[in-house]
MARKE-740224 format. One record per atom (N, C-alpha, C): x, y, z; residue in one letter. Coordinates in steps of 0.05 Angstrom, whole numbers, padded with zeros to 5 digits, always signed. Layout:
N
XYZA...
end
This chain:
406
-00520-00822-00489M-00538-00798-00496M-00524-00775-00498M-00533-00757-00516R-00519-00732-00519R-00521-00713-00494R-00498-00703-00484G-00493-00691-00462G-00490-00706-00437G-00483-00735-00444D-00479-00750-00417D-00451-00754-00417D-00433-00744-00440G-00404-00751-00440G-00397-00776-00443G-00373-00784-00441R-00365-00809-00444R-00337-00816-00433R-00332-00845-00429I-00305-00851-00420I-00295-00868-00444I-00267-00867-00442Y-00252-00880-00464Y-00224-00890-00457Y-00210-00905-00470Q-00184-00916-00465Q-00166-00904-00486Q-00142-00892-00477R-00123-00888-00497R-00102-00911-00500R-00093-00914-00524S-00072-00934-00526S-00046-00928-00511S-00037-00950-00498G-00015-00951-00482G-00019-00937-00454G-00045-00932-00447S-00051-00923-00420S-00072-00941-00406S-00066-00949-00381S-00085-00968-00368S-00106-00952-00354S-00107-00926-00356F-00128-00910-00343F-00149-00902-00363F-00173-00897-00352W-00197-00891-00370W-00195-00861-00370W-00204-00849-00393W-00205-00819-00396W-00235-00810-00400W-00242-00788-00389A-00268-00774-00389A-00269-00754-00408A-00292-00751-00423E-00298-00729-00440E-00324-00719-00437E-00325-00693-00434Y-00350-00679-00429Y-00350-00649-00438Y-00372-00635-00441S-00371-00606-00453S-00389-00590-00434S-00381-00562-00438L-00395-00541-00424L-00395-00518-00443L-00417-00506-00448R-00422-00483-00463R-00402-00483-00491R-00401-00505-00503G-00389-00511-00527G-00361-00518-00527G-00346-00522-00501E-00320-00526-00497E-00318-00556-00489E-00301-00570-00503T-00298-00600-00494T-00274-00601-00475T-00277-00618-00454F-00261-00622-00434F-00251-00653-00436F-00224-00657-00434R-00218-00686-00434R-00195-00687-00412R-00198-00711-00396E-00180-00712-00375E-00175-00740-00365E-00155-00746-00351S-00153-00776-00342S-00169-00778-00316S-00183-00801-00314T-00195-00806-00286T-00178-00818-00267T-00153-00824-00275K-00137-00838-00257K-00148-00863-00247K-00162-00876-00260E-00178-00900-00252E-00174-00921-00274E-00165-00947-00266A-00162-00968-00287A-00188-00986-00286A-00205-00983-00262D-00231-00995-00262D-00255-00981-00276D-00268-00994-00296E-00286-00979-00312E-00310-00964-00295E-00317-00982-00272A-00340-00971-00257A-00333-00945-00243A-00308-00946-00231K-00299-00922-00217K-00295-00897-00237K-00285-00906-00261A-00284-00882-00280A-00311-00870-00287A-00329-00887-00289R-00359-00879-00292R-00368-00859-00273R-00362-00867-00249K-00367-00852-00225K-00353-00825-00224K-00329-00822-00234F-00315-00801-00238F-00326-00781-00256F-00336-00793-00281L-00351-00778-00301L-00374-00767-00291L-00391-00781-00274K-00414-00774-00262K-00412-00746-00246K-00390-00750-00229R-00385-00726-00211R-00379-00702-00227R-00365-00704-00250R-00356-00683-00267R-00383-00672-00280R-00402-00686-00290L-00425-00679-00299L-00444-00664-00281L-00441-00673-00256E-00457-00658-00235E-00447-00629-00229E-00419-00626-00232E-00406-00601-00230E-00416-00584-00254E-00416-00597-00278V-00424-00582-00302V-00451-00573-00300V-00470-00589-00289G-00497-00581-00289G-00499-00557-00267G-00487-00560-00243A-00486-00540-00222A-00479-00513-00237A-00457-00510-00255D-00452-00488-00266D-00473-00478-00286D-00487-00497-00301R-00506-00488-00320R-00531-00476-00302R-00534-00482-00281I-00559-00467-00267I-00551-00447-00251I-00524-00439-00249G-00511-00418-00235G-00511-00423-00205G-00506-00449-00198A-00504-00455-00169A-00477-00452-00162A-00456-00464-00180R-00430-00462-00172R-00412-00460-00198R-00391-00445-00196C-00372-00445-00220C-00357-00469-00225C-00357-00478-00250F-00344-00504-00260F-00312-00499-00257F-00299-00516-00247I-00268-00515-00246I-00257-00537-00265I-00248-00528-00286G-00237-00548-00305G-00210-00558-00298G-00200-00578-00310P-00177-00592-00303P-00153-00576-00305P-00153-00555-00326Q-00129-00538-00329Q-00130-00519-00307Q-00154-00509-00300Q-00153-00488-00277Q-00146-00502-00251Q-00152-00526-00244E-00145-00540-00222E-00114-00542-00219E-00099-00542-00242R-00073-00545-00239R-00057-00520-00236R-00070-00494-00238V-00053-00470-00237V-00044-00465-00211V-00019-00458-00204L-00008-00449-00179L-00010-00422-00172L-00009-00417-00147V-00013-00385-00141V+00012-00372-00153V+00037-00384-00152N+00061-00375-00162N+00055-00363-00193N+00038-00378-00206T+00032-00372-00233T+00016-00348-00233T-00005-00344-00216I-00018-00319-00218I-00005-00294-00209I+00013-00301-00191L+00032-00279-00181L+00050-00272-00202L+00059-00287-00219D+00076-00279-00240D+00057-00260-00260D+00034-00268-00264D+00015-00256-00283D+00010-00226-00271D+00010-00225-00244L+00005-00198-00231L+00027-00178-00237L+00052-00190-00232L+00079-00174-00239L+00079-00166-00266L+00073-00182-00287T+00074-00175-00315T+00054-00152-00320T+00030-00156-00310E+00008-00135-00312E+00019-00107-00300E+00030-00110-00275Y+00039-00087-00262Y+00062-00073-00279Y+00082-00087-00290K+00101-00077-00306K+00091-00062-00332K+00072-00074-00343L+00061-00066-00368L+00042-00039-00364L+00033-00035-00337G+00021-00011-00332G-00010-00012-00329G-00020-00035-00331G-00050-00039-00328G-00066-00027-00352G-00092-00014-00347K-00107-00002-00365K-00093+00021-00382K-00075+00035-00367R-00064+00059-00380R-00039+00050-00398R-00028+00026-00393Q-00004+00015-00410Q+00020+00031-00404Q+00024+00045-00383I+00047+00060-00374I+00064+00042-00357I+00088+00036-00367A+00106+00018-00352A+00112+00028-00327A+00114+00008-00308R+00120+00014-00279R+00141-00006-00270R+00160+00004-00249E+00180-00013-00236E+00168-00025-00211E+00175-00049-00207V+00165-00061-00180V+00183-00051-00158V+00167-00038-00141T+00183-00029-00117T+00194-00049-00096T+00215-00041-00082A+00223-00060-00063A+00205-00072-00044A+00187-00052-00030P+00168-00067-00013P+00146-00084-00025P+00139-00081-00052M+00122-00094-00064M+00135-00122-00072M+00159-00122-00079E+00175-00146-00085E+00177-00165-00059E+00183-00150-00037S+00180-00166-00013S+00158-00177-00005S+00133-00166-00011Q+00108-00174-00002Q+00103-00197-00022Q+00109-00197-00046I+00101-00218-00067I+00119-00239-00057I+00144-00240-00052N+00160-00259-00041N+00151-00275-00016N+00137-00260-00001R+00122-00269+00027R+00099-00289+00017R+00085-00277-00004L+00061-00292-00015L+00069-00319-00027L+00091-00318-00041R+00100-00341-00055R+00109-00363-00033R+00121-00352-00013K+00133-00371+00009K+00111-00388+00021K+00088-00372+00026Y+00064-00384+00040Y+00045-00398+00021Y+00038-00385-00001F+00016-00398-00020F+00027-00407-00045F+00052-00399-00055G+00063-00402-00080G+00059-00434-00090G+00066-00455-00075A+00064-00482-00084A+00033-00492-00084A+00017-00477-00072M-00010-00485-00073M-00024-00480-00097M-00046-00500-00105R-00061-00495-00127R-00081-00471-00121R-00084-00453-00141A-00099-00429-00137A-00127-00436-00129A-00142-00452-00142M-00169-00459-00138M-00170-00473-00114M-00152-00480-00099Q-00153-00495-00075Q-00148-00483-00049Q-00142-00455-00056V-00138-00437-00036V-00164-00424-00025V-00171-00427+00000H-00199-00416+00008H-00196-00396+00033H-00219-00386+00043K-00218-00368+00063K-00205-00376+00086K-00206-00401+00095R-00190-00410+00118R-00159-00407+00115R-00149-00411+00089D-00123-00412+00085D-00110-00379+00090D-00129-00364+00080V-00121-00331+00083V-00122-00326+00110V-00142-00335+00127S-00142-00331+00156S-00119-00343+00171S-00110-00365+00162D-00084-00374+00174D-00061-00356+00166D-00062-00345+00141F-00039-00329+00134F-00041-00305+00154F-00062-00291+00156I-00067-00268+00173I-00058-00273+00200I-00063-00297+00212S-00056-00305+00238S-00025-00306+00240S-00014-00315+00220T+00017-00318+00221T+00029-00290+00218T+00019-00270+00203L+00030-00243+00203L+00025-00228+00230L+00004-00234+00242R-00005-00221+00267R+00013-00230+00288R+00021-00257+00286A+00042-00265+00307A+00070-00257+00307A+00073-00244+00283E+00099-00230+00277E+00100-00205+00285E+00073-00194+00292G+00074-00166+00303G+00066-00145+00283G+00057-00156+00258K+00047-00135+00239K+00021-00127+00244K+00016-00098+00237K-00007-00085+00240K-00028-00094+00216K-00053-00085+00220N-00072-00090+00202N-00067-00077+00175N-00056-00050+00174A-00051-00037+00152A-00028-00052+00133A-00008-00065+00146S+00013-00080+00133S+00002-00106+00123S-00018-00118+00137I-00027-00144+00128I-00046-00136+00103I-00059-00117+00104N-00077-00109+00084N-00060-00108+00054N-00035-00098+00057R-00019-00095+00032R-00012-00123+00020R-00009-00144+00037F-00005-00170+00026F-00032-00181+00015F-00057-00177+00027L-00080-00185+00017L-00089-00172-00009L-00083-00146-00008Q-00093-00131-00035Q-00079-00146-00059Q-00051-00150-00053L-00036-00162-00077L-00045-00188-00088L-00053-00208-00063L-00067-00230-00070L-00091-00228-00083L-00108-00213-00075Q-00135-00208-00089Q-00130-00199-00118Q-00111-00181-00122Q-00108-00169-00149Q-00098-00193-00167Q-00082-00210-00157A-00072-00233-00175A-00097-00252-00181A-00113-00258-00166Y-00138-00270-00173Y-00156-00255-00192Y-00160-00231-00186K-00176-00215-00205K-00167-00214-00234K-00142-00210-00237I-00129-00210-00263I-00130-00238-00277I-00129-00259-00262S-00131-00286-00274S-00160-00293-00282S-00179-00280-00265V-00208-00288-00274V-00217-00272-00297V-00205-00248-00301K-00210-00227-00322K-00194-00233-00347K-00175-00250-00348A-00158-00255-00368A-00173-00268-00392A-00160-00265-00418D-00173-00280-00440D-00152-00295-00455D-00152-00322-00454P-00171-00334-00444P-00168-00340-00411P-00193-00344-00399Q-00192-00345-00369Q-00174-00364-00357Q-00159-00354-00334V-00140-00371-00325V-00153-00385-00301V-00169-00372-00285L-00185-00384-00261L-00216-00377-00266L-00233-00392-00252S-00261-00387-00256S-00275-00372-00231S-00258-00371-00211R-00270-00357-00188R-00250-00337-00173R-00260-00317-00161M-00245-00299-00144M-00242-00312-00116M-00219-00301-00102L-00216-00310-00077L-00226-00289-00057L-00243-00300-00037T-00255-00281-00013T-00234-00270+00001T-00224-00247+00001V-00204-00237+00017V-00213-00215+00035V-00213-00216+00059P-00221-00196+00078P-00206-00169+00078P-00220-00147+00084K-00203-00125+00087K-00201-00117+00117K-00181-00116+00129L-00178-00111+00157L-00180-00082+00165L-00194-00074+00191D-00197-00046+00198D-00170-00034+00202D-00166-00012+00190E-00139+00002+00191E-00144+00030+00210E-00167+00032+00221S-00173+00060+00234S-00155+00065+00257S-00142+00042+00270D-00123+00049+00290D-00094+00055+00281D-00090+00058+00253N-00066+00058+00244N-00061+00083+00224N-00081+00102+00227V-00080+00124+00209V-00060+00144+00219V-00039+00149+00201R-00019+00171+00211R-00028+00196+00211R-00019+00212+00228K-00030+00240+00234K-00006+00258+00240K+00021+00249+00235G+00043+00265+00239G+00044+00290+00224G+00051+00312+00234K+00054+00336+00219K+00079+00349+00232K+00092+00365+00215F+00113+00381+00223F+00103+00413+00230F+00112+00426+00252S+00107+00452+00256S+00131+00467+00239S+00128+00494+00232P+00151+00506+00215P+00177+00504+00229P+00177+00506+00259A+00201+00504+00272A+00213+00479+00270A+00197+00457+00275E+00209+00428+00273E+00220+00422+00244E+00203+00432+00224A+00214+00427+00196A+00243+00440+00193A+00244+00463+00198E+00270+00481+00199E+00292+00466+00211E+00285+00453+00237A+00307+00442+00250A+00318+00412+00234A+00298+00399+00223V+00305+00377+00206V+00319+00385+00183V+00314+00407+00169F+00327+00414+00145F+00354+00419+00154F+00359+00433+00175N+00387+00443+00182N+00405+00421+00191N+00394+00395+00198N+00409+00374+00209N+00415+00351+00185N+00396+00355+00164L+00401+00334+00143L+00422+00337+00127L+00435+00318+00116P+00458+00322+00093P+00449+00338+00075P+00469+00356+00059K+00461+00375+00036K+00441+00363+00020K+00448+00341+00011H+00433+00326-00015H+00404+00317-00008H+00400+00318+00018M+00374+00311+00027M+00357+00334+00038M+00369+00357+00046A+00359+00378+00058A+00340+00391+00036A+00349+00394+00013D+00332+00406-00008D+00308+00389-00015D+00313+00365-00014V+00292+00344-00020V+00267+00346+00000V+00277+00350+00026A+00256+00355+00050A+00241+00383+00045A+00258+00402+00040R+00245+00428+00035R+00226+00430+00010R+00233+00414-00011W+00215+00413-00033W+00191+00398-00023W+00192+00377-00008A+00168+00362-00001A+00149+00378+00019A+00162+00395+00036Y+00148+00412+00051Y+00133+00434+00035Y+00147+00442+00015E+00131+00469+00002E+00110+00456-00018E+00115+00433-00030T+00095+00423-00049T+00078+00402-00040T+00084+00386-00018G+00067+00362-00010G+00072+00339-00027G+00093+00341-00045A+00096+00318-00064A+00107+00293-00049A+00102+00269-00060R+00115+00247-00051R+00144+00242-00056R+00157+00230-00039A+00188+00225-00041A+00194+00212-00069A+00178+00191-00074G+00185+00176-00102G+00181+00197-00124G+00165+00215-00123E+00161+00233-00144E+00183+00254-00147E+00188+00261-00123I+00212+00285-00122I+00239+00272-00133I+00245+00249-00122L+00271+00239-00127L+00273+00229-00160L+00251+00230-00174K+00252+00226-00202K+00253+00250-00221K+00248+00274-00206L+00249+00299-00221L+00274+00301-00238L+00272+00314-00262K+00297+00318-00280K+00296+00343-00291K+00319+00355-00297W+00319+00383-00308W+00306+00387-00334W+00299+00366-00350S+00283+00367-00373S+00255+00370-00370S+00246+00368-00345Y+00217+00374-00338Y+00215+00402-00333Y+00235+00418-00327V+00231+00447-00323V+00230+00463-00347V+00208+00478-00349S+00203+00496-00374S+00192+00523-00363S+00208+00544-00366G+00202+00568-00354G+00196+00564-00325G+00171+00577-00318D+00165+00576-00288D+00148+00553-00282D+00151+00532-00293V+00134+00505-00289V+00150+00480-00290V+00143+00463-00275I+00154+00434-00276I+00133+00416-00285I+00134+00406-00308S+00116+00386-00321S+00124+00357-00313S+00110+00342-00299I+00117+00317-00289I+00101+00297-00305I+00113+00277-00320P+00098+00259-00337P+00084+00240-00321P+00068+00223-00333A+00050+00205-00320A+00064+00181-00307A+00092+00174-00320T+00105+00151-00311T+00118+00156-00285T+00120+00183-00278D+00133+00188-00251D+00114+00197-00230D+00086+00194-00235C+00064+00202-00217C+00051+00176-00206C+00044+00175-00182K+00032+00149-00172K+00006+00143-00181K-00007+00161-00189N-00037+00156-00199N-00036+00156-00231N-00011+00155-00243R-00005+00151-00269R-00022+00174-00288R-00025+00198-00274K-00035+00222-00292K-00014+00245-00289K-00007+00254-00312P+00016+00279-00311P+00005+00302-00296P+00020+00314-00285R+00013+00340-00271R+00037+00361-00272R+00028+00383-00265Q+00050+00406-00265Q+00053+00421-00240Q+00074+00431-00232I+00080+00446-00207I+00088+00473-00216I+00073+00493-00207A+00080+00521-00217A+00104+00530-00194A+00123+00539-00204L+00148+00550-00189L+00139+00574-00175L+00145+00573-00144T+00143+00597-00130T+00172+00606-00121T+00170+00634-00112P+00199+00640-00099P+00215+00622-00087P+00199+00607-00067E+00211+00588-00050E+00224+00565-00066E+00210+00553-00085L+00215+00534-00101L+00239+00543-00119L+00240+00566-00128E+00261+00577-00146E+00291+00577-00131E+00288+00583-00104V+00314+00587-00089V+00323+00556-00085V+00307+00538-00085I+00316+00509-00081I+00328+00500-00107I+00318+00506-00129L+00328+00500-00156L+00352+00514-00161L+00357+00538-00149E+00383+00552-00158E+00406+00536-00141E+00398+00526-00117R+00419+00511-00104R+00424+00485-00119R+00403+00472-00130R+00409+00448-00143R+00426+00454-00170R+00420+00475-00181R+00434+00483-00207R+00465+00483-00201R+00470+00496-00179A+00498+00499-00169A+00511+00472-00163A+00494+00453-00156A+00505+00424-00149A+00503+00404-00168A+00498+00415-00195Q+00492+00397-00218Q+00521+00381-00222Q+00518+00353-00234V+00540+00341-00244V+00534+00331-00273V+00556+00336-00285A+00554+00327-00314A+00543+00298-00317A+00526+00294-00336G+00517+00268-00340G+00495+00259-00325G+00490+00272-00302C+00465+00267-00284C+00438+00286-00290C+00419+00272-00302P+00396+00289-00308P+00378+00295-00284P+00382+00283-00260L+00365+00287-00238L+00371+00316-00224L+00349+00328-00215I+00350+00352-00199I+00362+00344-00173I+00349+00325-00160F+00359+00316-00132F+00376+00290-00136F+00400+00293-00126H+00419+00271-00128H+00440+00271-00106H+00455+00249-00104H+00478+00249-00086H+00503+00246-00100H+00519+00264-00102D+00543+00265-00120D+00540+00252-00149D+00519+00258-00161G+00513+00249-00186G+00500+00222-00188G+00491+00210-00166H+00479+00183-00165H+00450+00190-00155H+00433+00170-00163A+00404+00174-00155A+00403+00165-00123A+00385+00183-00110I+00380+00174-00082I+00359+00154-00078I+00372+00130-00067T+00352+00108-00066T+00340+00103-00037T+00358+00103-00017D+00352+00102+00012D+00362+00124+00028D+00346+00137+00038Y+00352+00159+00057Y+00344+00152+00084Y+00334+00131+00090R+00323+00124+00122R+00341+00129+00140R+00369+00120+00135H+00387+00119+00157H+00390+00149+00169H+00397+00168+00150C+00401+00196+00157C+00378+00207+00168C+00352+00200+00157W+00327+00211+00165W+00321+00205+00194W+00324+00179+00201H+00317+00169+00228H+00338+00181+00246H+00361+00182+00241T+00381+00194+00260T+00373+00225+00265T+00369+00240+00244V+00361+00266+00249V+00337+00268+00264V+00314+00255+00261C+00291+00258+00274C+00296+00250+00305C+00312+00229+00309V+00318+00221+00338V+00331+00242+00354V+00350+00258+00340L+00367+00278+00351L+00350+00303+00356L+00329+00305+00342N+00310+00330+00348N+00287+00323+00363N+00285+00299+00374G+00265+00293+00391G+00238+00286+00375G+00241+00279+00350L+00218+00272+00334L+00213+00242+00329L+00226+00227+00342G+00227+00198+00340G+00248+00185+00360G+00241+00157+00359R+00261+00143+00381R+00265+00118+00368R+00288+00103+00377F+00296+00077+00366F+00286+00057+00391F+00276+00033+00381Y+00269+00013+00399Y+00283-00013+00394Y+00287-00031+00412C+00297-00057+00409C+00279-00074+00391C+00287-00085+00370R+00271-00104+00356R+00266-00130+00370R+00287-00137+00389D+00284-00163+00397D+00266-00166+00423D+00260-00142+00434C+00243-00143+00461C+00217-00129+00456C+00195-00142+00461R+00169-00133+00458R+00151-00140+00483R+00129-00128+00484D+00111-00133+00506D+00094-00155+00499D+00073-00165+00514E+00054-00187+00507E+00037-00179+00484E+00031-00157+00475Q+00016-00149+00453Q+00037-00148+00427Q+00060-00155+00430R+00080-00152+00410R+00085-00124+00398R+00083-00104+00419N+00089-00076+00411N+00118-00073+00422N+00133-00052+00406F+00157-00041+00413F+00154-00024+00438F+00167-00032+00460T+00165-00014+00483T+00187-00008+00497T+00212-00018+00488F+00236-00015+00504F+00253+00004+00484F+00253+00029+00493A+00268+00050+00476A+00298+00048+00483A+00314+00053+00464L+00345+00053+00468L+00357+00079+00479L+00378+00075+00494D+00390+00100+00504D+00408+00114+00480D+00421+00132+00488A+00436+00151+00470A+00457+00133+00455A+00466+00112+00469D+00487+00093+00452D+00473+00070+00441D+00448+00072+00437K+00432+00048+00424K+00432+00024+00441K+00432+00022+00467V+00431+00002+00483V+00404-00004+00493V+00393-00027+00491C+00368-00036+00502C+00367-00039+00532C+00350-00026+00545P+00350-00029+00577P+00340-00054+00588P+00328-00072+00567Q+00315-00096+00575Q+00336-00119+00571Q+00348-00123+00547C+00367-00142+00541C+00395-00136+00543C+00400-00108+00540G+00431-00101+00540G+00441-00097+00515G+00428-00106+00494K+00440-00109+00466K+00448-00080+00457K+00471-00077+00445K+00476-00052+00433K+00473-00057+00401K+00455-00037+00391W+00449-00040+00363W+00467-00022+00343W+00486-00038+00333T+00507-00027+00316T+00509-00048+00293T+00521-00035+00269G+00526-00053+00246G+00503-00048+00227G+00497-00067+00205P+00477-00061+00186P+00450-00064+00194P+00443-00080+00217R+00418-00085+00223R+00411-00062+00242R+00389-00045+00234E+00382-00022+00249E+00362-00031+00267E+00362-00015+00293P+00338-00017+00311P+00312-00009+00298P+00287-00013+00312K+00263-00006+00301K+00260+00024+00307K+00251+00039+00286Y+00246+00068+00289Y+00218+00073+00288Y+00209+00090+00308I+00182+00097+00310I+00182+00130+00315I+00170+00144+00296G+00170+00172+00298G+00157+00185+00273G+00168+00212+00270R+00161+00226+00245R+00173+00212+00220R+00159+00210+00197V+00167+00198+00175V+00168+00221+00152V+00184+00215+00132F+00186+00236+00110F+00158+00242+00098F+00142+00221+00096H+00117+00228+00086H+00097+00251+00099H+00107+00253+00128D+00093+00273+00140D+00095+00302+00130D+00113+00306+00115F+00112+00331+00100F+00090+00336+00084F+00081+00315+00071R+00056+00314+00054R+00028+00320+00067R+00030+00310+00093R+00008+00318+00110R+00010+00347+00121R+00034+00358+00126S+00040+00385+00135S+00030+00402+00114S+00039+00397+00087A+00032+00417+00066A+00002+00417+00063A-00011+00394+00066S-00039+00392+00061S-00055+00410+00082S-00046+00405+00107H-00060+00419+00133H-00056+00446+00128H-00031+00454+00124E-00026+00484+00120E-00042+00501+00097E-00040+00485+00075L-00054+00495+00052L-00084+00499+00057L-00098+00480+00070L-00127+00482+00073L-00131+00501+00096L-00117+00503+00117K-00120+00521+00139K-00116+00551+00132K-00101+00553+00112A-00093+00583+00102A-00118+00593+00089A-00141+00577+00084G-00166+00586+00072G-00171+00580+00042G-00153+00562+00030N-00153+00555+00004N-00177+00533+00002N-00187+00530-00024S-00209+00510-00028S-00195+00483-00030S-00209+00461-00027I-00194+00436-00029I-00187+00430-00058I-00203+00442-00077E-00196+00438-00109E-00170+00451-00114E-00163+00472-00102D-00142+00487-00107D-00117+00472-00091D-00120+00463-00068C-00099+00449-00053C-00092+00426-00070C-00109+00412-00081K-00106+00385-00096K-00086+00391-00119K-00087+00415-00130L-00073+00425-00153L-00046+00422-00146L-00038+00429-00121I-00011+00432-00110I-00001+00402-00102I-00015+00390-00085T-00009+00365-00072T-00010+00341-00092T-00028+00342-00113G-00033+00320-00129G-00052+00298-00119G-00066+00302-00101H-00085+00285-00090H-00106+00282-00110H-00115+00255-00114A-00136+00248-00135A-00166+00254-00124A-00171+00250-00098T-00201+00253-00089T-00200+00270-00068T-00224+00284-00062D-00227+00303-00039D-00224+00287-00012D-00234+00262-00012A-00233+00247+00013A-00205+00242+00023A-00187+00235+00002M-00158+00227+00011M-00146+00254+00021M-00152+00276+00007F-00138+00302+00013F-00148+00310+00043F-00173+00306+00050R-00184+00313+00074R-00171+00296+00097R-00165+00271+00088R-00151+00253+00108R-00124+00261+00114R-00108+00269+00094Y-00082+00281+00095Y-00080+00309+00111Y-00100+00326+00103A-00101+00352+00116A-00104+00353+00144A-00124+00333+00152D-00129+00331+00184D-00132+00358+00194D-00149+00374+00192L-00151+00403+00194L-00143+00412+00221L-00153+00396+00241F-00146+00405+00271F-00126+00383+00285F-00108+00394+00299T-00089+00376+00315T-00107+00369+00339T-00093+00348+00353D-00108+00340+00378D-00110+00361+00400D-00091+00377+00400E-00091+00401+00420E-00117+00420+00411E-00116+00425+00384E-00139+00445+00376E-00165+00430+00377E-00168+00404+00375K-00192+00392+00378K-00201+00393+00406K-00182+00389+00426Q-00189+00393+00453Q-00198+00422+00460Q-00183+00442+00450E-00191+00468+00455E-00223+00475+00444E-00229+00464+00422R-00253+00468+00409R-00275+00454+00427R-00269+00430+00438Q-00285+00415+00458Q-00294+00436+00483Q-00270+00450+00492R-00273+00465+00515R-00291+00487+00508R-00285+00502+00484E-00304+00522+00474E-00330+00518+00470E-00336+00491+00461T-00364+00484+00456T-00379+00478+00483T-00365+00469+00501Q-00377+00464+00528Q-00382+00488+00543Q-00362+00507+00539K-00364+00535+00551K-00388+00550+00540K-00395+00547+00515R-00418+00561+00503R-00443+00545+00513R-00442+00520+00518R-00464+00504+00528R-00470+00515+00556R-00450+00518+00572M-00454+00530+00601M-00466+00557+00603M-00456+00572+00584E-00465+00598+00580E-00496+00600+00573E-00505+00582+00554W-00531+00580+00545W-00550+00568+00570W-00538+00551+00586R-00555+00539+00608R-00556+00562+00629R-00534+00579+00634E-00537+00599+00653E-00560+00622+00643E-00558+00627+00618A-00580+00645+00606A-00609+00634+00609A-00610+00608+00604Q-00639+00597+00609Q-00650+00600+00638Q-00627+00599+00655A-00636+00597+00688A-00641+00626+00693A-00628+00646+00682V-00635+00676+00686V-00664+00680+00678V-00668+00670+00651E-00696+00671+00640E-00717+00662+00655E-00713+00638+00668V-00734+00624+00684V-00738+00643+00709V-00716+00651+00724T-00718+00665+00748T-00736+00692+00743T-00727+00705+00718T-00743+00732+00713T-00775+00725+00708T-00779+00705+00694R-00807+00696+00691R-00821+00693+00717R-00809+00679+00737V-00821+00674+00764V-00825+00699+00781V-00809+00718+00776Q-00810+00742+00790Q-00832+00763+00778Q
end
């Protein structure tokens, strides 16, 4: 009967093959059964799956989709990322992203994409937590995995027929709030190497991201403004930075440090600055803005709790941290300059819209998160003032009642 599909045999094959259709597309696949009765049962199961799809009960998973590996959709994700997505602005895969993709490949890569379910994702989350990773770090892995499925489902022709349910873990306990006071910032500037000091000063003045600053070129400077192309901006939208006297001073120092053949404003002896963490961590520790911890010793909750002494020796295991492998650093990060600039700009009385023109934030909500208008000490003082006004109100009420009685 029409719509019932059929089974048939191919010459040279001992297995029966099944043929059926859905929405005008014909599917043919081996039943891997040499017995005709078993082959008919296979066809019947496939027709039930096709019927479930027709009534909207469950998406049909075709034979080609069943064979797609997670490695394949991760490759598609990287290709889409390099092409630049909707805006088609080419991007480079960053080292952190590459590391996260490699970890996803190691865990899910050989699995068939349509056979990965919520329980597999939960097991992956448990594995990362056992390694001491926080929710925010785990979410970065999960976002990449979900994006890979999304691209495959929306591809033409469709690579996969369903999305993967990926939970988003709570990150409220991991929101950074680090900010520099002017004195702290100046201490950091004075102790950083010359090639990094101006990068830090620029970040403090503009609130720009490190990745954006390190890509600035002299060709972007035109008169009293720097025009940054979309390719160098995180949100892939071009923006401009108006030069102020403070920024002009920085540019004058950079002009004096120019190297022939190097188009970058900020460089190290004519070479692009790629990794500044070593000098950054050292300077912050020396200024009391961070500490080094032993990576091998943790408490029961997998937290780093054993701070190293001045010689980088762990008080717990006695290991001295020297060589290429650095101890764990916890403290102020370079990105805190972005928070500091946002905080000071807003507290100076500027509107959020005007502040965003300088920092480059895309939304009001994200800017507010960075600005974090009140420090913990200021919040505590506001609480005391609020309670003080409450007590004054209560005393005034008591006086009013006494007056009425008299």
